[in-house]
N, CA, C and O atoms as a DFTB+ gen file, in Angstrom:
636 C
 N C O
     1  1       0.844      -1.184       0.000
     2  2       0.000       0.000       0.000
     3  2       0.885       1.242       0.000
     4  3       1.828       1.345       0.785
     5  1       0.576       2.168      -0.875
     6  2       1.250       3.461      -0.843
     7  2       0.182       4.531      -1.039
     8  3      -0.611       4.469      -1.978
     9  1       0.174       5.499      -0.150
    10  2      -0.787       6.588      -0.286
    11  2      -0.090       7.780      -0.913
    12  3       1.137       7.828      -1.001
    13  1      -0.874       8.721      -1.336
    14  2      -0.347       9.957      -1.882
    15  2       0.084      10.844      -0.714
    16  3      -0.757      11.423      -0.025
    17  1       1.391      10.949      -0.494
    18  2       1.918      11.742       0.620
    19  2       1.499      13.189       0.573
    20  3       1.292      13.809       1.616
    21  1       1.370      13.743      -0.626
    22  2       0.953      15.139      -0.743
    23  2      -0.468      15.327      -0.222
    24  3      -0.764      16.339       0.413
    25  1      -1.347      14.364      -0.484
    26  2      -2.718      14.445       0.032
    27  2      -2.726      14.369       1.552
    28  3      -3.417      15.145       2.213
    29  1      -1.961      13.438       2.103
    30  2      -1.897      13.294       3.562
    31  2      -1.383      14.587       4.184
    32  3      -1.937      15.056       5.178
    33  1      -0.330      15.168       3.610
    34  2       0.215      16.427       4.134
    35  2      -0.818      17.549       4.052
    36  3      -0.951      18.335       4.989
    37  1      -1.551      17.630       2.939
    38  2      -2.567      18.676       2.770
    39  2      -3.698      18.496       3.781
    40  3      -4.181      19.471       4.357
    41  1      -4.111      17.267       3.993
    42  2      -5.170      16.997       4.980
    43  2      -4.719      17.433       6.362
    44  3      -5.470      18.084       7.087
    45  1      -3.501      17.080       6.727
    46  2      -2.965      17.477       8.042
    47  2      -2.950      18.993       8.183
    48  3      -3.400      19.527       9.196
    49  1      -2.438      19.683       7.181
    50  2      -2.314      21.141       7.255
    51  2      -3.666      21.837       7.338
    52  3      -3.826      22.785       8.106
    53  1      -4.645      21.377       6.554
    54  2      -5.928      22.078       6.486
    55  2      -6.908      21.698       7.589
    56  3      -7.784      22.489       7.938
    57  1      -6.770      20.502       8.138
    58  2      -7.686      20.086       9.201
    59  2      -7.143      20.351      10.601
    60  3      -7.919      20.362      11.556
    61  1      -5.846      20.562      10.754
    62  2      -5.261      20.776      12.078
    63  2      -5.971      21.884      12.870
    64  3      -6.231      21.700      14.060
    65  1      -6.292      23.026      12.247
    66  2      -6.959      24.084      13.015
    67  2      -8.365      23.701      13.502
    68  3      -8.886      24.327      14.424
    69  1      -8.976      22.688      12.896
    70  2     -10.345      22.317      13.234
    71  2     -10.446      21.144      14.208
    72  3     -11.540      20.828      14.676
    73  1      -9.331      20.499      14.516
    74  2      -9.387      19.349      15.420
    75  2     -10.003      19.743      16.758
    76  3      -9.605      20.737      17.366
    77  1     -10.961      18.971      17.202
    78  2     -11.652      19.224      18.462
    79  2     -12.817      20.187      18.350
    80  3     -13.631      20.279      19.268
    81  1     -12.912      20.903      17.245
    82  2     -13.988      21.880      17.062
    83  2     -15.224      21.188      16.480
    84  3     -15.101      20.347      15.590
    85  1     -16.408      21.540      16.976
    86  2     -17.630      20.967      16.392
    87  2     -17.977      21.639      15.069
    88  3     -17.683      22.815      14.855
    89  1     -18.609      20.865      14.184
    90  2     -19.085      21.430      12.925
    91  2     -20.349      22.237      13.221
    92  3     -21.377      21.679      13.605
    93  1     -20.261      23.542      13.041
    94  2     -21.395      24.428      13.311
    95  2     -22.395      24.407      12.157
    96  3     -23.606      24.445      12.373
    97  1     -21.875      24.345      10.924
    98  2     -22.720      24.274       9.739
    99  2     -21.846      23.888       8.558
   100  3     -20.621      23.842       8.666
   101  1     -22.484      23.614       7.438
   102  2     -21.761      23.394       6.189
   103  2     -22.542      24.090       5.088
   104  3     -23.743      24.333       5.213
   105  1     -21.843      24.405       4.017
   106  2     -22.492      25.041       2.868
   107  2     -22.077      24.320       1.595
   108  3     -20.919      23.942       1.415
   109  1     -23.057      24.141       0.720
   110  2     -22.836      23.555      -0.594
   111  2     -23.421      24.479      -1.648
   112  3     -24.276      25.313      -1.352
   113  1     -22.955      24.324      -2.874
   114  2     -23.356      25.222      -3.959
   115  2     -24.572      24.698      -4.706
   116  3     -24.795      23.493      -4.820
   117  1     -25.347      25.646      -5.207
   118  2     -26.432      25.361      -6.139
   119  2     -26.221      26.229      -7.373
   120  3     -25.729      27.354      -7.286
   121  1     -26.601      25.688      -8.507
   122  2     -26.439      26.336      -9.802
   123  2     -27.783      26.855     -10.292
   124  3     -28.787      26.148     -10.214
   125  1     -27.810      28.093     -10.801
   126  2     -29.026      28.689     -11.356
   127  2     -29.150      28.305     -12.821
   128  3     -28.186      28.408     -13.580
   129  1     -30.340      27.863     -13.216
   130  2     -30.605      27.473     -14.598
   131  2     -31.433      28.542     -15.305
   132  3     -32.122      29.333     -14.661
   133  1     -31.359      28.557     -16.611
   134  2     -32.070      29.558     -17.408
   135  2     -33.583      29.516     -17.204
   136  3     -34.260      30.521     -17.419
   137  1     -34.121      28.369     -16.793
   138  2     -35.568      28.272     -16.578
   139  2     -35.984      28.816     -15.211
   140  3     -37.149      28.714     -14.825
   141  1     -35.018      29.401     -14.475
   142  2     -35.327      30.013     -13.188
   143  2     -35.245      29.073     -12.002
   144  3     -35.594      29.465     -10.889
   145  1     -34.793      27.846     -12.206
   146  2     -34.684      26.886     -11.103
   147  2     -33.238      26.778     -10.625
   148  3     -32.303      27.186     -11.313
   149  1     -33.085      26.223      -9.438
   150  2     -31.779      25.978      -8.837
   151  2     -31.616      24.476      -8.654
   152  3     -32.590      23.769      -8.392
   153  1     -30.384      23.986      -8.791
   154  2     -30.113      22.579      -8.503
   155  2     -28.738      22.448      -7.845
   156  3     -27.865      23.303      -7.988
   157  1     -28.590      21.365      -7.135
   158  2     -27.330      21.069      -6.459
   159  2     -26.188      21.067      -7.470
   160  3     -26.340      20.574      -8.587
   161  1     -25.026      21.628      -7.065
   162  2     -23.851      21.644      -7.925
   163  2     -22.652      21.142      -7.129
   164  3     -21.840      21.939      -6.659
   165  1     -22.537      19.807      -6.974
   166  2     -21.491      19.236      -6.127
   167  2     -20.083      19.296      -6.705
   168  3     -19.152      18.769      -6.096
   169  1     -19.900      19.928      -7.872
   170  2     -18.547      20.141      -8.397
   171  2     -17.790      21.132      -7.512
   172  3     -16.574      21.028      -7.354
   173  1     -18.508      22.082      -6.945
   174  2     -17.870      23.065      -6.071
   175  2     -17.683      22.477      -4.674
   176  3     -18.325      21.487      -4.322
   177  1     -16.809      23.080      -3.886
   178  2     -16.482      22.505      -2.572
   179  2     -17.656      22.475      -1.607
   180  3     -18.597      23.263      -1.706
   181  1     -17.566      21.542      -0.674
   182  2     -18.382      21.612       0.527
   183  2     -17.533      22.396       1.525
   184  3     -16.336      22.147       1.666
   185  1     -18.154      23.330       2.203
   186  2     -17.459      24.164       3.181
   187  2     -17.952      23.777       4.566
   188  3     -19.127      23.951       4.888
   189  1     -17.040      23.249       5.386
   190  2     -17.368      22.888       6.760
   191  2     -16.894      24.005       7.678
   192  3     -15.718      24.370       7.669
   193  1     -17.817      24.546       8.471
   194  2     -17.500      25.661       9.366
   195  2     -17.525      25.203      10.814
   196  3     -18.465      24.537      11.249
   197  1     -16.484      25.567      11.559
   198  2     -16.493      25.369      13.002
   199  2     -17.012      26.646      13.662
   200  3     -17.629      26.595      14.726
   201  1     -16.762      27.767      13.036
   202  2     -17.328      29.062      13.416
   203  2     -17.169      29.974      12.201
   204  3     -16.806      29.492      11.128
   205  1     -17.425      31.246      12.333
   206  2     -17.388      32.142      11.169
   207  2     -16.018      32.232      10.503
   208  3     -15.938      32.452       9.295
   209  1     -14.938      32.067      11.270
   210  2     -13.610      32.221      10.683
   211  2     -12.829      30.915      10.569
   212  3     -11.734      30.902      10.008
   213  1     -13.365      29.834      11.083
   214  2     -12.665      28.554      11.082
   215  2     -13.418      27.589      10.177
   216  3     -14.510      27.132      10.513
   217  1     -12.819      27.280       9.017
   218  2     -13.497      26.418       8.063
   219  2     -12.487      25.650       7.231
   220  3     -11.305      25.991       7.175
   221  1     -12.984      24.607       6.590
   222  2     -12.217      23.884       5.577
   223  2     -13.146      23.638       4.391
   224  3     -14.292      23.220       4.561
   225  1     -12.637      23.902       3.192
   226  2     -13.372      23.647       1.958
   227  2     -12.752      22.429       1.293
   228  3     -11.530      22.312       1.200
   229  1     -13.621      21.509       0.826
   230  2     -13.176      20.229       0.277
   231  2     -13.818      20.026      -1.091
   232  3     -15.025      20.202      -1.259
   233  1     -12.983      19.651      -2.073
   234  2     -13.526      19.369      -3.398
   235  2     -12.679      18.314      -4.094
   236  3     -11.449      18.376      -4.083
   237  1     -13.358      17.342      -4.700
   238  2     -12.708      16.311      -5.516
   239  2     -12.957      16.634      -6.974
   240  3     -14.022      17.135      -7.334
   241  1     -11.968      16.347      -7.820
   242  2     -12.138      16.508      -9.260
   243  2     -11.273      15.477      -9.984
   244  3     -10.481      14.765      -9.367
   245  1     -11.438      15.416     -11.283
   246  2     -10.720      14.440     -12.125
   247  2     -10.817      13.060     -11.490
   248  3     -11.834      12.727     -10.881
   249  1      -9.788      12.270     -11.625
   250  2      -9.837      10.928     -11.058
   251  2      -9.615      10.966      -9.548
   252  3     -10.342      10.318      -8.794
   253  1      -8.615      11.720      -9.109
   254  2      -8.301      11.684      -7.679
   255  2      -7.690      12.980      -7.164
   256  3      -6.906      12.955      -6.215
   257  1      -8.032      14.111      -7.771
   258  2      -7.500      15.389      -7.316
   259  2      -8.298      15.897      -6.123
   260  3      -9.506      16.114      -6.215
   261  1      -7.611      16.083      -5.009
   262  2      -8.225      16.617      -3.790
   263  2      -7.784      18.065      -3.647
   264  3      -6.591      18.370      -3.653
   265  1      -8.762      18.949      -3.518
   266  2      -8.506      20.377      -3.349
   267  2      -9.009      20.762      -1.971
   268  3     -10.168      20.513      -1.637
   269  1      -8.140      21.370      -1.169
   270  2      -8.490      21.812       0.178
   271  2      -8.037      23.247       0.374
   272  3      -7.000      23.659      -0.145
   273  1      -8.824      24.005       1.127
   274  2      -8.425      25.350       1.518
   275  2      -9.142      25.700       2.826
   276  3     -10.139      25.074       3.184
   277  1      -8.631      26.688       3.519
   278  2      -9.257      27.127       4.764
   279  2      -9.952      28.473       4.589
   280  3     -10.036      29.269       5.524
   281  1     -10.449      28.715       3.380
   282  2     -11.215      29.929       3.118
   283  2     -12.351      29.612       2.144
   284  3     -12.605      28.446       1.840
   285  1     -13.023      30.636       1.661
   286  2     -14.194      30.435       0.807
   287  2     -13.902      30.550      -0.685
   288  3     -14.818      30.763      -1.479
   289  1     -12.647      30.413      -1.072
   290  2     -12.344      30.433      -2.499
   291  2     -12.850      29.153      -3.153
   292  3     -13.226      28.198      -2.474
   293  1     -12.851      29.153      -4.469
   294  2     -13.202      27.949      -5.229
   295  2     -11.987      27.573      -6.062
   296  3     -11.142      28.426      -6.336
   297  1     -11.882      26.311      -6.471
   298  2     -10.733      25.896      -7.271
   299  2     -10.642      26.692      -8.572
   300  3     -11.657      27.117      -9.125
   301  1      -9.427      26.886      -9.047
   302  2      -9.206      27.658     -10.274
   303  2      -9.916      27.034     -11.470
   304  3     -10.333      27.752     -12.378
   305  1     -10.062      25.715     -11.486
   306  2     -10.699      25.036     -12.615
   307  2     -12.211      25.217     -12.625
   308  3     -12.859      24.923     -13.630
   309  1     -12.777      25.690     -11.534
   310  2     -14.239      25.779     -11.424
   311  2     -14.730      27.113     -11.963
   312  3     -14.550      28.160     -11.341
   313  1     -15.347      27.053     -13.120
   314  2     -16.012      28.255     -13.612
   315  2     -17.212      28.478     -12.719
   316  3     -17.975      27.549     -12.457
   317  1     -17.384      29.683     -12.255
   318  2     -18.464      29.939     -11.315
   319  2     -19.559      30.769     -11.982
   320  3     -19.552      31.998     -11.907
   321  1     -20.499      30.086     -12.635
   322  2     -21.650      30.829     -13.162
   323  2     -22.516      31.284     -11.981
   324  3     -22.025      31.356     -10.854
   325  1     -23.733      31.575     -12.211
   326  2     -24.588      32.041     -11.131
   327  2     -24.810      30.911     -10.128
   328  3     -25.454      29.905     -10.425
   329  1     -24.258      31.110      -8.935
   330  2     -24.387      30.110      -7.872
   331  2     -24.873      30.782      -6.605
   332  3     -24.789      31.998      -6.438
   333  1     -25.378      29.952      -5.730
   334  2     -25.689      30.400      -4.372
   335  2     -25.201      29.301      -3.437
   336  3     -25.082      28.140      -3.827
   337  1     -24.926      29.684      -2.216
   338  2     -24.433      28.743      -1.217
   339  2     -25.551      28.475      -0.218
   340  3     -26.100      29.397       0.384
   341  1     -25.874      27.207      -0.056
   342  2     -26.987      26.777       0.777
   343  2     -26.436      26.160       2.061
   344  3     -25.523      25.335       2.020
   345  1     -26.988      26.561       3.182
   346  2     -26.532      26.057       4.473
   347  2     -27.317      24.813       4.873
   348  3     -28.547      24.799       4.852
   349  1     -26.568      23.760       5.241
   350  2     -27.125      22.503       5.771
   351  2     -28.216      21.934       4.862
   352  3     -29.281      21.538       5.334
   353  1     -27.944      21.896       3.559
   354  2     -28.955      21.514       2.581
   355  2     -29.007      20.046       2.178
   356  3     -29.765      19.690       1.277
   357  1     -28.221      19.185       2.822
   358  2     -28.236      17.770       2.469
   359  2     -28.679      16.986       3.698
   360  3     -27.869      16.682       4.574
   361  1     -29.960      16.664       3.758
   362  2     -30.534      16.033       4.953
   363  2     -29.767      14.786       5.399
   364  3     -29.644      14.532       6.597
   365  1     -29.259      14.018       4.457
   366  2     -28.592      12.757       4.785
   367  2     -27.304      12.933       5.587
   368  3     -26.841      11.979       6.211
   369  1     -26.716      14.133       5.586
   370  2     -25.484      14.335       6.349
   371  2     -25.642      15.332       7.498
   372  3     -24.657      15.688       8.145
   373  1     -26.857      15.780       7.753
   374  2     -27.058      16.763       8.824
   375  2     -26.727      16.225      10.213
   376  3     -26.605      17.008      11.155
   377  1     -26.580      14.920      10.363
   378  2     -26.169      14.345      11.636
   379  2     -24.758      14.726      12.039
   380  3     -24.360      14.486      13.179
   381  1     -23.989      15.319      11.127
   382  2     -22.628      15.756      11.454
   383  2     -22.624      17.053      12.253
   384  3     -21.627      17.378      12.898
   385  1     -23.709      17.787      12.221
   386  2     -23.766      19.104      12.854
   387  2     -23.632      19.002      14.365
   388  3     -24.251      18.151      15.004
   389  1     -22.813      19.882      14.919
   390  2     -22.606      19.939      16.363
   391  2     -21.609      18.924      16.889
   392  3     -21.333      18.897      18.088
   393  1     -21.070      18.096      16.026
   394  2     -20.133      17.044      16.455
   395  2     -18.693      17.503      16.225
   396  3     -18.388      18.084      15.183
   397  1     -17.810      17.248      17.188
   398  2     -16.420      17.676      17.049
   399  2     -15.623      16.780      16.099
   400  3     -15.841      15.571      16.022
   401  1     -14.705      17.406      15.387
   402  2     -13.805      16.675      14.491
   403  2     -12.711      16.036      15.326
   404  3     -11.943      16.735      15.988
   405  1     -12.636      14.713      15.298
   406  2     -11.657      13.961      16.097
   407  2     -10.436      13.545      15.290
   408  3      -9.314      13.587      15.793
   409  1     -10.647      13.146      14.051
   410  2      -9.542      12.743      13.183
   411  2     -10.031      12.739      11.747
   412  3     -11.227      12.851      11.481
   413  1      -9.087      12.608      10.828
   414  2      -9.424      12.576       9.407
   415  2      -8.607      11.464       8.760
   416  3      -7.407      11.327       9.001
   417  1      -9.283      10.680       7.941
   418  2      -8.652       9.556       7.269
   419  2      -8.767       9.709       5.757
   420  3      -9.711      10.313       5.248
   421  1      -7.799       9.155       5.061
   422  2      -7.825       9.093       3.607
   423  2      -8.044       7.645       3.224
   424  3      -7.341       6.756       3.705
   425  1      -9.021       7.404       2.356
   426  2      -9.361       6.039       1.974
   427  2      -9.132       5.761       0.506
   428  3      -9.177       6.649      -0.346
   429  1      -8.890       4.509       0.253
   430  2      -8.663       4.055      -1.114
   431  2     -10.001       3.844      -1.820
   432  3     -10.909       3.215      -1.277
   433  1     -10.106       4.367      -3.010
   434  2     -11.290       4.166      -3.836
   435  2     -11.097       2.959      -4.732
   436  3     -10.110       2.232      -4.626
   437  1     -12.057       2.763      -5.611
   438  2     -11.997       1.628      -6.541
   439  2     -12.006       2.137      -7.969
   440  3     -12.853       2.943      -8.355
   441  1     -11.042       1.647      -8.751
   442  2     -10.986       2.021     -10.162
   443  2     -10.267       0.925     -10.929
   444  3      -9.224       0.428     -10.503
   445  1     -10.835       0.561     -12.055
   446  2     -10.213      -0.430     -12.933
   447  2     -10.142       0.135     -14.341
   448  3     -11.072       0.783     -14.822
   449  1      -9.015      -0.128     -14.988
   450  2      -8.844       0.214     -16.390
   451  2      -8.429      -1.073     -17.091
   452  3      -7.385      -1.651     -16.789
   453  1      -9.267      -1.517     -18.037
   454  2      -9.016      -2.752     -18.773
   455  2      -8.735      -3.916     -17.814
   456  3      -7.738      -4.621     -17.966
   457  1      -9.603      -4.109     -16.844
   458  2      -9.516      -5.187     -15.851
   459  2      -8.285      -5.112     -14.960
   460  3      -7.954      -6.085     -14.283
   461  1      -7.606      -3.975     -14.950
   462  2      -6.446      -3.776     -14.089
   463  2      -6.817      -2.769     -13.013
   464  3      -7.233      -1.651     -13.317
   465  1      -6.665      -3.168     -11.748
   466  2      -7.015      -2.282     -10.644
   467  2      -5.964      -1.187     -10.497
   468  3      -4.763      -1.456     -10.498
   469  1      -6.437       0.051     -10.371
   470  2      -5.580       1.222     -10.222
   471  2      -5.659       1.688      -8.767
   472  3      -6.746       1.780      -8.195
   473  1      -4.513       1.977      -8.183
   474  2      -4.514       2.503      -6.815
   475  2      -4.888       3.980      -6.863
   476  3      -4.202       4.791      -7.485
   477  1      -5.974       4.306      -6.203
   478  2      -6.512       5.660      -6.243
   479  2      -7.099       5.980      -4.873
   480  3      -7.912       5.214      -4.356
   481  1      -6.703       7.084      -4.288
   482  2      -7.110       7.474      -2.928
   483  2      -8.107       8.618      -3.039
   484  3      -7.717       9.774      -3.203
   485  1      -9.397       8.294      -2.948
   486  2     -10.457       9.252      -3.275
   487  2     -11.553       9.335      -2.217
   488  3     -12.672       9.753      -2.515
   489  1     -11.240       8.944      -0.998
   490  2     -12.251       8.975       0.072
   491  2     -11.678       9.722       1.270
   492  3     -10.648       9.326       1.817
   493  1     -12.331      10.782       1.672
   494  2     -11.936      11.548       2.839
   495  2     -12.980      11.284       3.921
   496  3     -14.160      11.581       3.731
   497  1     -12.554      10.729       5.050
   498  2     -13.479      10.374       6.123
   499  2     -13.126      11.194       7.359
   500  3     -11.994      11.165       7.840
   501  1     -14.117      11.925       7.861
   502  2     -13.938      12.791       9.021
   503  2     -14.623      12.127      10.204
   504  3     -15.840      11.942      10.206
   505  1     -13.824      11.765      11.219
   506  2     -14.330      11.098      12.421
   507  2     -14.925      12.144      13.353
   508  3     -14.238      13.066      13.793
   509  1     -16.209      11.987      13.646
   510  2     -16.963      12.943      14.464
   511  2     -17.514      12.268      15.716
   512  3     -18.704      12.396      16.006
   513  1     -16.698      11.570      16.446
   514  2     -17.100      10.825      17.644
   515  2     -17.882       9.578      17.272
   516  3     -17.283       8.535      17.009
   517  1     -19.208       9.661      17.243
   518  2     -20.020       8.459      17.025
   519  2     -20.581       8.353      15.606
   520  3     -21.488       7.559      15.356
   521  1     -20.049       9.142      14.687
   522  2     -20.393       8.990      13.278
   523  2     -19.217       9.484      12.446
   524  3     -18.309      10.141      12.956
   525  1     -19.250       9.162      11.180
   526  2     -18.178       9.556      10.272
   527  2     -18.780      10.182       9.024
   528  3     -19.677       9.610       8.405
   529  1     -18.285      11.357       8.658
   530  2     -18.720      12.045       7.447
   531  2     -17.716      11.722       6.350
   532  3     -16.524      11.998       6.490
   533  1     -18.201      11.132       5.253
   534  2     -17.336      10.817       4.125
   535  2     -17.631      11.782       2.978
   536  3     -18.782      11.970       2.586
   537  1     -16.572      12.386       2.452
   538  2     -16.638      13.222       1.255
   539  2     -15.769      12.495       0.235
   540  3     -14.551      12.414       0.394
   541  1     -16.397      11.969      -0.809
   542  2     -15.676      11.120      -1.752
   543  2     -15.807      11.636      -3.177
   544  3     -16.679      12.447      -3.489
   545  1     -14.917      11.144      -4.031
   546  2     -14.968      11.505      -5.437
   547  2     -16.075      10.696      -6.104
   548  3     -15.996       9.471      -6.195
   549  1     -17.096      11.392      -6.565
   550  2     -18.241      10.770      -7.229
   551  2     -18.218      11.142      -8.713
   552  3     -19.141      11.777      -9.224
   553  1     -17.155      10.739      -9.384
   554  2     -16.973      11.025     -10.811
   555  2     -16.884      12.520     -11.084
   556  3     -17.795      13.107     -11.667
   557  1     -15.802      13.123     -10.667
   558  2     -15.490      14.536     -10.886
   559  2     -16.353      15.512     -10.086
   560  3     -16.450      16.689     -10.434
   561  1     -16.962      15.031      -9.039
   562  2     -17.705      15.910      -8.140
   563  2     -17.700      15.279      -6.756
   564  3     -17.290      14.130      -6.589
   565  1     -18.151      16.028      -5.776
   566  2     -18.218      15.505      -4.412
   567  2     -19.424      14.608      -4.230
   568  3     -20.507      14.878      -4.749
   569  1     -19.218      13.541      -3.490
   570  2     -20.295      12.704      -2.996
   571  2     -20.215      12.720      -1.483
   572  3     -19.142      12.937      -0.921
   573  1     -21.340      12.491      -0.812
   574  2     -21.387      12.604       0.649
   575  2     -22.118      11.414       1.248
   576  3     -23.099      10.918       0.693
   577  1     -21.614      10.969       2.398
   578  2     -22.307       9.921       3.133
   579  2     -21.948      10.049       4.609
   580  3     -20.807      10.349       4.962
   581  1     -22.937       9.819       5.458
   582  2     -22.724       9.800       6.897
   583  2     -22.823       8.345       7.344
   584  3     -23.811       7.666       7.065
   585  1     -21.793       7.875       8.037
   586  2     -21.720       6.484       8.483
   587  2     -21.855       6.404       9.998
   588  3     -21.352       7.263      10.722
   589  1     -22.544       5.356      10.474
   590  2     -22.627       5.092      11.913
   591  2     -21.368       4.424      12.440
   592  3     -21.005       4.598      13.604
   593  1     -20.702       3.660      11.583
   594  2     -19.465       2.977      11.937
   595  2     -18.477       3.132      10.806
   596  3     -18.783       3.723       9.770
   597  1     -17.298       2.599      11.010
   598  2     -16.250       2.710      10.006
   599  2     -16.687       2.011       8.713
   600  3     -17.053       0.835       8.733
   601  1     -16.647       2.744       7.579
   602  2     -16.999       2.109       6.309
   603  2     -15.934       1.083       5.931
   604  3     -14.798       1.144       6.400
   605  1     -16.320       0.149       5.083
   606  2     -15.344      -0.864       4.652
   607  2     -14.355      -0.223       3.689
   608  3     -14.661       0.757       3.010
   609  1     -13.179      -0.794       3.653
   610  2     -12.151      -0.311       2.751
   611  2     -10.823      -0.136       3.460
   612  3     -10.674      -0.449       4.641
   613  1      -9.879       0.366       2.716
   614  2      -8.519       0.591       3.200
   615  2      -8.353       2.079       3.498
   616  3      -8.600       2.919       2.633
   617  1      -7.934       2.407       4.728
   618  2      -7.813       3.805       5.161
   619  2      -6.488       4.054       5.857
   620  3      -5.894       3.154       6.449
   621  1      -6.037       5.308       5.770
   622  2      -4.840       5.772       6.457
   623  2      -5.251       6.940       7.339
   624  3      -5.891       7.881       6.869
   625  1      -4.887       6.885       8.619
   626  2      -5.175       7.989       9.533
   627  2      -4.211       9.125       9.231
   628  3      -2.997       8.947       9.323
   629  1      -4.740      10.296       8.870
   630  2      -3.909      11.447       8.485
   631  2      -3.649      12.384       9.655
   632  3      -2.556      12.933       9.791
   633  1      -4.655      12.563      10.492
   634  2      -4.516      13.487      11.624
   635  2      -5.486      13.070      12.719
   636  3      -5.542      13.709      13.770
């Protein structure tokens, strides 16, 4: 097993300020359509806030590119048409709210090219005491899942 050391280092650097802090809220992007409707736009980061000035933004792109920052910028590759940021808009992960960040793990994803398995690290798991918030690469966008216990797979504790 070999993990991407740069990802582990980035996770450590960006999550260190949030260790022990509870998630106060999160924000995700919605895209405005010409017909006047809004829809979820998971290409842009999920922003986890511990308070107004303490946050981490997380975004997956391409096969396994992890983008992290501790501010409200968006990745350079993300064209930002008309968007709005919605607070706590994904009911399935709202159980993360109010829970302190205990540790962060990087997990191995699954990818095959011509029946050959490729090592790809595309799962970010945030340990929140009695549940785990997973932000994973869902084909060039973020996917989200809240787990009651450790999900199956291969993981490395980053912080």
